[in-house]
N, C-alpha and C positions, 0 to 999 in steps of 0.2 A: 500332388501339390508341389510346385517349384520352390526353389530356395527363396526366390524373391517374393513369392506370395506368402511364404510362412514366416518371413522376417519380421513383419509388422506386429503380429500377435506376440512374437517372442521379445520384441523390443518393448512393447507395452507392459508385458509381464516383468521384464527386468526393471523397468522405471518404477513400477508400483511396489515391487519388492524393495526397492531402494529407499522408500519412505520410511520403513521400519528402522534402519539404522541411522538415518538422517534425524528422525524425530528423537531417537534415544539419545543422540549426542547433544542435541539442542536442550532437550529437557534436563539432561544431566548437568550441562554447563549452567543453565539457569539456577538449578538447585545449589550446585556448589558455590557459585559466585554470591548467592544470597546468605549462605550458611557461613562463609568466611569473612562476612562483613563484621566490623567491630561492633561490640555492644549486644544487648539483649533486645530483640525485636519487640517484645511485649512492652518492655519498659520504655523503649524509644517511642512507641506509638501512644500508649496510654499512661506512661509514667507521670506521677503527680496527680493523677485523677483517681487512682485507685491505691488502697493500702497493700502491703506486701502479700497478705494472705489472699486477697483478690487477685493479685498478679500471678501468684502460683497457681491458682485455680484456672486462670486464663491460659497459662503455659501448658498445663495438663490438658485442658480442652483442646488445644491446638496440637498436642503431641510433641511439644519441644522438650519434655522432660525425658524423652525415650532416647535409646542410643541412636546415632547418626544413621547407621545402615537400616534400622527399622523405620526411621522417618523417610528415607529414601525409597524403600520398598513400598511403603504406604503411599508415598507421593506418586510413584509410577502406577500403582494400581488405581488410584483415584483419577489420574489424567486419562487413563484408558477408558474409564467409565464417564469421562468429561465432568468430573467432579474436581473443580479448581480450589475448593476450600471456602473459607469465609475470611472476610477482612478482620483485622485486629481493632481498628479504631472505631467501627460502627456495626460490627457483627452482621454484615450483609453477605449474603451468598455471592460469590465472585461470578458464577454463571448467570445470576440475575443482572449483574452489571454488564456483562457481555451482551446479554439479550437486550437490554434496555438502550445500550449505547453503541452496540456494534453496527446498527443500521445507519447511524449517522456517518460513522467512519466509512462505511461501505459506499454511502452516497458521495461522500467528499472524494474517495479515491476513483470511483467511476467517472465523476465529473472532471477530476484532474486529468485522467487519462484521455477523456474526450477533448478537453482543451489542448492537451499535448499533441495528440494526434492531428488535430485541425490546424495547429500552428506548425508543428515540426515537419510533417510529411510534405505539405506544399512548399515550405521554405527550403527543405533539403532537396527536393526535385528541381526547384527553380535554380539553386545555387550549382547543382550538379550539371545542369544544361548550360550554365554560363561560367564555366570554369575560369578562374583568375581574372574576372571582370571586377569592376567595383562593387556591384551587387553581390557577387559570390563573396568577396572579402567581408563586406558588411554583415552578411548573414552568418558567416562563420564566426566573427567577432561576437555577434549577438548570441550565438549558440554556446560559445565558450563563457561569456559572462553570465548568461541564465543558469548554466550548469554549476559554475563555480561559486556563485553568489550564495551566501548562507540563507537558508529559508526563512529564518525568523527575521533577518535584515530586510529581505525583500518584502515580507509581509508588513513589517513596521513601516517601511518606505511608502507602499501603497496606501496604507492607512493615512499617513501624513499628507500624501498627494490627494486622496479622494475625500477624506473627511471635510475639508473647507468647502468643497464644491457643493455639498448638500444634494447631490444626485440621488433621487429616490430608488435607482436600480441597485445601488450599493448601500445597503443598510448595515453599517457597522457600529453605530452609536448605541443601539438598543438591543437587548436580548430578544432570542425568538420568542414570539407570543405563545403562551401555553394554551392551545386550543384543545377543546373537548373532541378528540378524535379517537375512535375505537382502535386499539393496537392490534391490527390484524397481521401485518408483516413485521412490525416493529421498526420499519423504515418510515420515518415521519412524512417524507414527501409522498411516498406511495399510499401510505394510509390516509393522508389528507385528500389525495385524488380519489381513492375509493369511496370515501365518505362524502365526496363532492363539495368539500369545503374549500372554495377557490380563494377565500380570503387567507387561509392558512397557507395554501399552495404559493400565493404570491408572496406572503411574508417569508416563507422558507426559502424561496428562490432568491429573494433580495439579499438574504444572509448568506446565500450559498455561492453566488457568482464570484465574489472577490476571493474567498479562500480557495475555491477550484482553480481560479486563474493563477493564484500565487503558486500553488503546488504544481500546476500544469506547466508553468514556466520552467521549473526545475527539470521536469521530464522532456519538455520540448527541446532543450539543448542537446539531449542524448539522441532524439529522433532526427534532428537536423543534421548532426554529424554522421549518423549511421546512414541515412538515406542518401546523403550527398556521396559518401564514399562508395556505396554500393551502385549508385547510378553510374558514377564514373567507371567503375570496374565492368559493369553490365554492358556499357556502350562499346567496350573494346572486344566483347565476345564475338565468336565467328558468326552466330546465328543472327546477330544484330547487323553485322556487316552484309550478311547474305540478304536480309531483308531490304536494306538500302540498295543493294545491287539490282534488286528486282524492281526498283523504281517506287517503292512505297514511300509515301509522304513521311517527313521526319516526325511529325506529331503523332502519327499512328505508330511508328516504330518506337517512340518513347512509351506511348500509353500501352500498346498491346504486347510488347516484347520486354523493353528495359524496365519499365515501372513495376510490372507484376514480379518478375524475378527479384528486383531490388527489395521488395517488401518482405521476402521470406525471412531474412535475418531480423527484421523488426518484430516478427512474432516471438522469436527466441528472446530478444531483449526485453520484451514486455514481461515475460516471467522473471527475468533477472532484475527488473526494476521494481518488482512487487516490494521487495525489502526496503529499497530506497524510498518508495511511496509511503510505506507504513511509517517509517522513521520521520519522514517529512510531514506526515499527517499529524504526528504527535505535536510538533512545534507550530504547525499551522493552525490546529484547533485551538491551541491555548492562546495564540496571538489574536485570533478572531472570536474567541469565546464559543466555539462551535461545540456543541454538546456530544462529543464522541468518546471513544475509548482513550484517545490521546490526552484529552483534558482530564479524564478520570485518572489516567496513569500519572500525570504531573501532580494532581492533587494528592494522591496517595503517596507519591514520593515525598512531597512536601510534608505530609503528616508522618513520614517514616513507617508507613505500614508496609513491612516487607512481605506479608502474606498476599495482600491484594496486588503489589508489584509482580510477585512471582506468578500469580495466576494470570494476570493480564498479558505479561511477557510470554508466558508459555503458549497462551492461546494465539497470540500474534505469530509466534514462531511456527506453530502448527499450520496456520493459515498460509504463511509464506512457502513452507515446504510443500504442501498439497498443490498450491497454485503453481509453483515451479514445475513440479512433475507433470501436472496436466498440460502445461504449455509446451513441455518437451514431447509429450504424446501428440499434441495437436501439430506441432512441428514435423514430426515424423510422418503423419498422415498427409500433410501438404507437400513435403520434400522427401521423396524416397531415399535420397542420398544420406539422410541423417541416420538411417537404420543400420548402415554398414560401418 
């Protein structure tokens, strides 16, 4: 086996092994930050509702009366077993919250990525092909604005613009109807399709379009700038000039040579944007009352339920790490240069 053929498995193994220290650092940081927060988490969450004896019992049940290093080791062991504990305010297993609401966040995230790719890649390609023209400048300004604009401000602005129109495509005034759909995948849109409940599918999509578009605009600015820069760089490469010298039409040069190679960095950036998307999803979900993990996280933050916040944030951190590593592996499969 040659060195080149053996480099991919070695690279994949290295990236997979890197998951362990990355997760350990993230989990430790989450644990420390919530432990150094002032005040007692039990009193903050249910203080005034229980007497002191009941509060002590709740602290003992959560293990908060144990030494800090014991809490930390127990916390690490529970996370390895995907046991994120229970909430303080309503005694719900956090894994159930993740199971019941994670599908909505996944639906929003995937929809936002789809919007971002449909908006960002064509505009970036168009701007790169027309460098320094009025359309190029306009697209660049649009990309900067969409990337820099606060996600909650963009969401509120779209609500203000869309709500008076009464367009049925964007239902933002009413909550999602609670349809009787069997939870097969825990993703409400997929479960509604499996059940053949098309009224539920339409209702979910009407609530889904605007949050996805809002979060997608944030990502679209990244893809516009990235695709434009890489198109400009690729068009200067020798193999592109050689294709032009052979008399190949410019549109074929762009599509078959420049465009494909310009998309390679986009795959890497998708992994890097997972954290940005998850943080944006938290604000987007709350703005549009979307029933995902972000809405739950904000509600538990408001209730000062630090145990719930710790569990949800830990799960989100694990998802971000795993996704980033998987994207790195995919990028190495597509582009052999990454392995060296």
